[in-house]
KOLTILO-583142 format. One record per residue (C-alpha): residue number from 1; x, y, z. Coordinates in steps of 0.05 Angstrom, whole numbers, plus 5000, padded with zeros to 4 digits. Layout:
REM KOLTILO-583142
<site seq="NUM" c1="X" c2="Y" c3="Z"/>
...
This chain:
REM KOLTILO-583142
<site seq="1" c1="2783" c2="2612" c3="1040"/>
<site seq="2" c1="2751" c2="2567" c3="0987"/>
<site seq="3" c1="2690" c2="2523" c3="0988"/>
<site seq="4" c1="2655" c2="2475" c3="0943"/>
<site seq="5" c1="2580" c2="2489" c3="0937"/>
<site seq="6" c1="2536" c2="2427" c3="0931"/>
<site seq="7" c1="2545" c2="2378" c3="0988"/>
<site seq="8" c1="2591" c2="2426" c3="1024"/>
<site seq="9" c1="2570" c2="2498" c3="1033"/>
<site seq="10" c1="2497" c2="2483" c3="1019"/>
<site seq="11" c1="2451" c2="2441" c3="1062"/>
<site seq="12" c1="2420" c2="2378" c3="1033"/>
<site seq="13" c1="2360" c2="2422" c3="1014"/>
<site seq="14" c1="2406" c2="2466" c3="0972"/>
<site seq="15" c1="2407" c2="2526" c3="1019"/>
<site seq="16" c1="2458" c2="2567" c3="1056"/>
<site seq="17" c1="2441" c2="2559" c3="1129"/>
<site seq="18" c1="2438" c2="2621" c3="1174"/>
<site seq="19" c1="2497" c2="2595" c3="1214"/>
<site seq="20" c1="2540" c2="2586" c3="1152"/>
<site seq="21" c1="2519" c2="2653" c3="1122"/>
<site seq="22" c1="2537" c2="2686" c3="1188"/>
<site seq="23" c1="2606" c2="2655" c3="1188"/>
<site seq="24" c1="2618" c2="2675" c3="1115"/>
<site seq="25" c1="2602" c2="2746" c3="1136"/>
<site seq="26" c1="2652" c2="2743" c3="1193"/>
<site seq="27" c1="2706" c2="2717" c3="1146"/>
<site seq="28" c1="2693" c2="2775" c3="1098"/>
<site seq="29" c1="2692" c2="2825" c3="1156"/>
<site seq="30" c1="2762" c2="2802" c3="1173"/>
<site seq="31" c1="2784" c2="2820" c3="1102"/>
<site seq="32" c1="2794" c2="2747" c3="1083"/>
<site seq="33" c1="2771" c2="2730" c3="1013"/>
<site seq="34" c1="2719" c2="2674" c3="1007"/>
<site seq="35" c1="2720" c2="2639" c3="0940"/>
<site seq="36" c1="2667" c2="2591" c3="0914"/>
<site seq="37" c1="2698" c2="2531" c3="0877"/>
<site seq="38" c1="2645" c2="2491" c3="0842"/>
<site seq="39" c1="2628" c2="2446" c3="0784"/>
<site seq="40" c1="2570" c2="2493" c3="0770"/>
<site seq="41" c1="2573" c2="2540" c3="0710"/>
<site seq="42" c1="2575" c2="2615" c3="0723"/>
<site seq="43" c1="2500" c2="2623" c3="0711"/>
<site seq="44" c1="2485" c2="2578" c3="0771"/>
<site seq="45" c1="2531" c2="2617" c3="0819"/>
<site seq="46" c1="2495" c2="2684" c3="0832"/>
<site seq="47" c1="2437" c2="2653" c3="0872"/>
<site seq="48" c1="2486" c2="2618" c3="0918"/>
<site seq="49" c1="2531" c2="2679" c3="0923"/>
<site seq="50" c1="2472" c2="2724" c3="0940"/>
<site seq="51" c1="2450" c2="2676" c3="0995"/>
<site seq="52" c1="2520" c2="2675" c3="1024"/>
<site seq="53" c1="2533" c2="2750" c3="1015"/>
<site seq="54" c1="2591" c2="2739" c3="0966"/>
<site seq="55" c1="2614" c2="2787" c3="0911"/>
<site seq="56" c1="2685" c2="2763" c3="0898"/>
<site seq="57" c1="2711" c2="2708" c3="0854"/>
<site seq="58" c1="2683" c2="2639" c3="0838"/>
<site seq="59" c1="2719" c2="2581" c3="0806"/>
<site seq="60" c1="2667" c2="2548" c3="0761"/>
<site seq="61" c1="2660" c2="2487" c3="0717"/>
<site seq="62" c1="2711" c2="2448" c3="0759"/>
<site seq="63" c1="2765" c2="2500" c3="0748"/>
<site seq="64" c1="2755" c2="2515" c3="0674"/>
<site seq="65" c1="2724" c2="2584" c3="0688"/>
<site seq="66" c1="2743" c2="2641" c3="0735"/>
<site seq="67" c1="2683" c2="2686" c3="0746"/>
<site seq="68" c1="2678" c2="2754" c3="0780"/>
<site seq="69" c1="2612" c2="2751" c3="0817"/>
<site seq="70" c1="2605" c2="2825" c3="0833"/>
<site seq="71" c1="2622" c2="2848" c3="0763"/>
<site seq="72" c1="2583" c2="2790" c3="0732"/>
<site seq="73" c1="2640" c2="2776" c3="0685"/>
<site seq="74" c1="2679" c2="2715" c3="0663"/>
<site seq="75" c1="2753" c2="2730" c3="0675"/>
<site seq="76" c1="2781" c2="2669" c3="0640"/>
<site seq="77" c1="2760" c2="2603" c3="0609"/>
<site seq="78" c1="2798" c2="2540" c3="0590"/>
<site seq="79" c1="2766" c2="2510" c3="0529"/>
<site seq="80" c1="2759" c2="2443" c3="0495"/>
<site seq="81" c1="2761" c2="2450" c3="0420"/>
<site seq="82" c1="2711" c2="2417" c3="0373"/>
<site seq="83" c1="2765" c2="2369" c3="0351"/>
<site seq="84" c1="2779" c2="2349" c3="0423"/>
<site seq="85" c1="2705" c2="2342" c3="0437"/>
<site seq="86" c1="2693" c2="2299" c3="0375"/>
<site seq="87" c1="2753" c2="2254" c3="0389"/>
<site seq="88" c1="2731" c2="2246" c3="0461"/>
<site seq="89" c1="2659" c2="2230" c3="0441"/>
<site seq="90" c1="2685" c2="2174" c3="0396"/>
<site seq="91" c1="2722" c2="2143" c3="0454"/>
<site seq="92" c1="2663" c2="2150" c3="0501"/>
<site seq="93" c1="2613" c2="2119" c3="0453"/>
<site seq="94" c1="2657" c2="2057" c3="0448"/>
<site seq="95" c1="2673" c2="2052" c3="0522"/>
<site seq="96" c1="2603" c2="2070" c3="0547"/>
<site seq="97" c1="2552" c2="2044" c3="0496"/>
<site seq="98" c1="2485" c2="2079" c3="0505"/>
<site seq="99" c1="2515" c2="2142" c3="0537"/>
<site seq="100" c1="2488" c2="2212" c3="0524"/>
<site seq="101" c1="2526" c2="2278" c3="0522"/>
<site seq="102" c1="2520" c2="2352" c3="0535"/>
<site seq="103" c1="2569" c2="2410" c3="0529"/>
<site seq="104" c1="2575" c2="2470" c3="0574"/>
<site seq="105" c1="2596" c2="2534" c3="0539"/>
<site seq="106" c1="2607" c2="2601" c3="0571"/>
<site seq="107" c1="2585" c2="2672" c3="0556"/>
<site seq="108" c1="2615" c2="2736" c3="0581"/>
<site seq="109" c1="2564" c2="2744" c3="0638"/>
<site seq="110" c1="2518" c2="2700" c3="0679"/>
<site seq="111" c1="2457" c2="2745" c3="0686"/>
<site seq="112" c1="2443" c2="2767" c3="0615"/>
<site seq="113" c1="2378" c2="2727" c3="0608"/>
<site seq="114" c1="2363" c2="2682" c3="0550"/>
<site seq="115" c1="2431" c2="2682" c3="0517"/>
<site seq="116" c1="2461" c2="2643" c3="0575"/>
<site seq="117" c1="2407" c2="2589" c3="0569"/>
<site seq="118" c1="2438" c2="2568" c3="0503"/>
<site seq="119" c1="2506" c2="2557" c3="0536"/>
<site seq="120" c1="2484" c2="2487" c3="0557"/>
<site seq="121" c1="2468" c2="2442" c3="0498"/>
<site seq="122" c1="2450" c2="2368" c3="0503"/>
<site seq="123" c1="2434" c2="2311" c3="0456"/>
<site seq="124" c1="2365" c2="2281" c3="0452"/>
<site seq="125" c1="2376" c2="2229" c3="0507"/>
<site seq="126" c1="2410" c2="2271" c3="0559"/>
<site seq="127" c1="2377" c2="2285" c3="0627"/>
<site seq="128" c1="2408" c2="2320" c3="0687"/>
<site seq="129" c1="2422" c2="2270" c3="0744"/>
<site seq="130" c1="2394" c2="2320" c3="0795"/>
<site seq="131" c1="2330" c2="2333" c3="0756"/>
<site seq="132" c1="2306" c2="2266" c3="0732"/>
<site seq="133" c1="2233" c2="2281" c3="0743"/>
<site seq="134" c1="2233" c2="2345" c3="0703"/>
<site seq="135" c1="2213" c2="2356" c3="0631"/>
<site seq="136" c1="2269" c2="2332" c3="0585"/>
<site seq="137" c1="2319" c2="2383" c3="0561"/>
<site seq="138" c1="2312" c2="2408" c3="0489"/>
<site seq="139" c1="2352" c2="2358" c3="0448"/>
<site seq="140" c1="2404" c2="2374" c3="0395"/>
<site seq="141" c1="2439" c2="2333" c3="0344"/>
<site seq="142" c1="2506" c2="2307" c3="0369"/>
<site seq="143" c1="2544" c2="2348" c3="0317"/>
<site seq="144" c1="2517" c2="2412" c3="0348"/>
<site seq="145" c1="2535" c2="2389" c3="0419"/>
<site seq="146" c1="2607" c2="2377" c3="0397"/>
<site seq="147" c1="2614" c2="2431" c3="0343"/>
<site seq="148" c1="2632" c2="2491" c3="0387"/>
<site seq="149" c1="2686" c2="2506" c3="0438"/>
<site seq="150" c1="2664" c2="2485" c3="0508"/>
<site seq="151" c1="2689" c2="2489" c3="0579"/>
<site seq="152" c1="2661" c2="2421" c3="0597"/>
<site seq="153" c1="2633" c2="2358" c3="0565"/>
<site seq="154" c1="2583" c2="2320" c3="0608"/>
<site seq="155" c1="2569" c2="2246" c3="0596"/>
<site seq="156" c1="2511" c2="2207" c3="0625"/>
<site seq="157" c1="2496" c2="2133" c3="0627"/>
<site seq="158" c1="2428" c2="2108" c3="0650"/>
<site seq="159" c1="2453" c2="2042" c3="0680"/>
<site seq="160" c1="2522" c2="2057" c3="0709"/>
<site seq="161" c1="2549" c2="2093" c3="0770"/>
<site seq="162" c1="2598" c2="2149" c3="0758"/>
<site seq="163" c1="2656" c2="2112" c3="0791"/>
<site seq="164" c1="2645" c2="2052" c3="0745"/>
<site seq="165" c1="2642" c2="2098" c3="0684"/>
<site seq="166" c1="2707" c2="2130" c3="0707"/>
<site seq="167" c1="2740" c2="2062" c3="0714"/>
<site seq="168" c1="2721" c2="2044" c3="0643"/>
<site seq="169" c1="2740" c2="2110" c3="0611"/>
<site seq="170" c1="2799" c2="2135" c3="0653"/>
<site seq="171" c1="2855" c2="2093" c3="0621"/>
<site seq="172" c1="2830" c2="2112" c3="0551"/>
<site seq="173" c1="2833" c2="2187" c3="0560"/>
<site seq="174" c1="2890" c2="2196" c3="0610"/>
<site seq="175" c1="2933" c2="2256" c3="0591"/>
<site seq="176" c1="2885" c2="2277" c3="0535"/>
<site seq="177" c1="2831" c2="2311" c3="0578"/>
<site seq="178" c1="2816" c2="2323" c3="0651"/>
<site seq="179" c1="2762" c2="2276" c3="0678"/>
<site seq="180" c1="2724" c2="2279" c3="0744"/>
<site seq="181" c1="2655" c2="2271" c3="0774"/>
<site seq="182" c1="2615" c2="2308" c3="0827"/>
<site seq="183" c1="2559" c2="2257" c3="0836"/>
<site seq="184" c1="2558" c2="2181" c3="0831"/>
<site seq="185" c1="2492" c2="2183" c3="0793"/>
<site seq="186" c1="2519" c2="2163" c3="0725"/>
<site seq="187" c1="2555" c2="2228" c3="0705"/>
<site seq="188" c1="2626" c2="2242" c3="0683"/>
<site seq="189" c1="2653" c2="2312" c3="0670"/>
<site seq="190" c1="2711" c2="2328" c3="0622"/>
<site seq="191" c1="2752" c2="2391" c3="0615"/>
<site seq="192" c1="2815" c2="2413" c3="0579"/>
<site seq="193" c1="2879" c2="2376" c3="0598"/>
<site seq="194" c1="2904" c2="2394" c3="0667"/>
<site seq="195" c1="2843" c2="2433" c3="0688"/>
<site seq="196" c1="2820" c2="2422" c3="0760"/>
<site seq="197" c1="2790" c2="2462" c3="0816"/>
<site seq="198" c1="2862" c2="2468" c3="0841"/>
<site seq="199" c1="2886" c2="2503" c3="0778"/>
<site seq="200" c1="2827" c2="2550" c3="0778"/>
<site seq="201" c1="2836" c2="2566" c3="0851"/>
<site seq="202" c1="2911" c2="2576" c3="0841"/>
<site seq="203" c1="2895" c2="2628" c3="0788"/>
<site seq="204" c1="2849" c2="2665" c3="0836"/>
<site seq="205" c1="2899" c2="2660" c3="0894"/>
<site seq="206" c1="2952" c2="2691" c3="0849"/>
<site seq="207" c1="2906" c2="2749" c3="0834"/>
<site seq="208" c1="2894" c2="2758" c3="0908"/>
<site seq="209" c1="2968" c2="2749" c3="0927"/>
<site seq="210" c1="2954" c2="2689" c3="0971"/>
<site seq="211" c1="3000" c2="2628" c3="0972"/>
<site seq="212" c1="2972" c2="2558" c3="0971"/>
<site seq="213" c1="2997" c2="2549" c3="1042"/>
<site seq="214" c1="2949" c2="2605" c3="1063"/>
<site seq="215" c1="2887" c2="2573" c3="1033"/>
<site seq="216" c1="2834" c2="2535" c3="1073"/>
<site seq="217" c1="2790" c2="2493" c3="1026"/>
<site seq="218" c1="2727" c2="2452" c3="1037"/>
<site seq="219" c1="2699" c2="2397" c3="0992"/>
<site seq="220" c1="2663" c2="2331" c3="0988"/>
<site seq="221" c1="2671" c2="2296" c3="0920"/>
<site seq="222" c1="2725" c2="2271" c3="0873"/>
<site seq="223" c1="2725" c2="2336" c3="0835"/>
<site seq="224" c1="2747" c2="2370" c3="0900"/>
<site seq="225" c1="2807" c2="2324" c3="0912"/>
<site seq="226" c1="2859" c2="2366" c3="0873"/>
<site seq="227" c1="2837" c2="2429" c3="0910"/>
<site seq="228" c1="2839" c2="2394" c3="0978"/>
<site seq="229" c1="2910" c2="2370" c3="0965"/>
<site seq="230" c1="2934" c2="2437" c3="0936"/>
<site seq="231" c1="2908" c2="2480" c3="0994"/>
<site seq="232" c1="2949" c2="2491" c3="1056"/>
<site seq="233" c1="2893" c2="2458" c3="1095"/>
<site seq="234" c1="2840" c2="2415" c3="1061"/>
<site seq="235" c1="2776" c2="2398" c3="1098"/>
<site seq="236" c1="2728" c2="2344" c3="1076"/>
<site seq="237" c1="2655" c2="2339" c3="1098"/>
<site seq="238" c1="2633" c2="2279" c3="1138"/>
<site seq="239" c1="2586" c2="2263" c3="1080"/>
<site seq="240" c1="2644" c2="2264" c3="1031"/>
<site seq="241" c1="2664" c2="2211" c3="0981"/>
<site seq="242" c1="2719" c2="2165" c3="1007"/>
<site seq="243" c1="2772" c2="2195" c3="0960"/>
<site seq="244" c1="2758" c2="2265" c3="0987"/>
<site seq="245" c1="2762" c2="2239" c3="1058"/>
<site seq="246" c1="2830" c2="2208" c3="1043"/>
<site seq="247" c1="2856" c2="2272" c3="1010"/>
<site seq="248" c1="2836" c2="2319" c3="1066"/>
<site seq="249" c1="2877" c2="2342" c3="1125"/>
<site seq="250" c1="2814" c2="2345" c3="1168"/>
<site seq="251" c1="2743" c2="2319" c3="1168"/>
<site seq="252" c1="2688" c2="2364" c3="1193"/>
<site seq="253" c1="2614" c2="2351" c3="1205"/>
<site seq="254" c1="2567" c2="2338" c3="1148"/>
<site seq="255" c1="2536" c2="2393" c3="1106"/>
<site seq="256" c1="2470" c2="2378" c3="1142"/>
<site seq="257" c1="2505" c2="2398" c3="1207"/>
<site seq="258" c1="2539" c2="2463" c3="1184"/>
<site seq="259" c1="2607" c2="2430" c3="1177"/>
<site seq="260" c1="2638" c2="2490" c3="1142"/>
<site seq="261" c1="2615" c2="2538" c3="1196"/>
<site seq="262" c1="2640" c2="2491" c3="1250"/>
<site seq="263" c1="2711" c2="2497" c3="1225"/>
<site seq="264" c1="2708" c2="2572" c3="1211"/>
<site seq="265" c1="2684" c2="2585" c3="1282"/>
<site seq="266" c1="2752" c2="2564" c3="1308"/>
<site seq="267" c1="2785" c2="2625" c3="1276"/>
<site seq="268" c1="2732" c2="2679" c3="1264"/>
């Protein structure tokens, strides 16, 4: 069992509903692993895992990181090098004038306090799309953002939708890096070539001895599409992006209506 987090497992208010938490508990009681597969970094996983009662694996950063929740340990990480980041930034600056950038790095654990806060570094203009009203992030010079290995490069544009950014950039970076997006609010996310939620989930499934045909996966955005196609049965939420709806084998109710729980109740 694998589920995206935002827009899928969580309600629109960012919570795990009692009904969904109850179903996750029934899945685990049946000795079926339940894996989180998210664009979030490891440090943003424990709160969700605690609410859902999960202590197993999480696929983080769109597949670039495999994280052991219970052990609070990063198992593996696929990295972009400073050279790759710098070359990519050059392409992005030309294709998306006025864009800002941030890099997501990864430590060994997610709960070790202040050291993990430095794992996200952004330039002076970058703001999170989900936190526009908050105080601006501490800004860094672009060289510092690009000068260390990272699991993800995030690119923002204040006047473009993510799908329009992807249309402009995609042909220029195809085969060089992995590109996706998890919101249409002017954000693109880049990882090492070939990295997707599907590759991360495949690594976890191999550890657990589960074939792709035995995986049920839930998602709602373009970054979930490879996972929905890879899994034996891919389920999109009713609130999903059109590309996720097209990739899925089934469409369930929206995340506001416990769509994940609705499907799980058929079997558990």
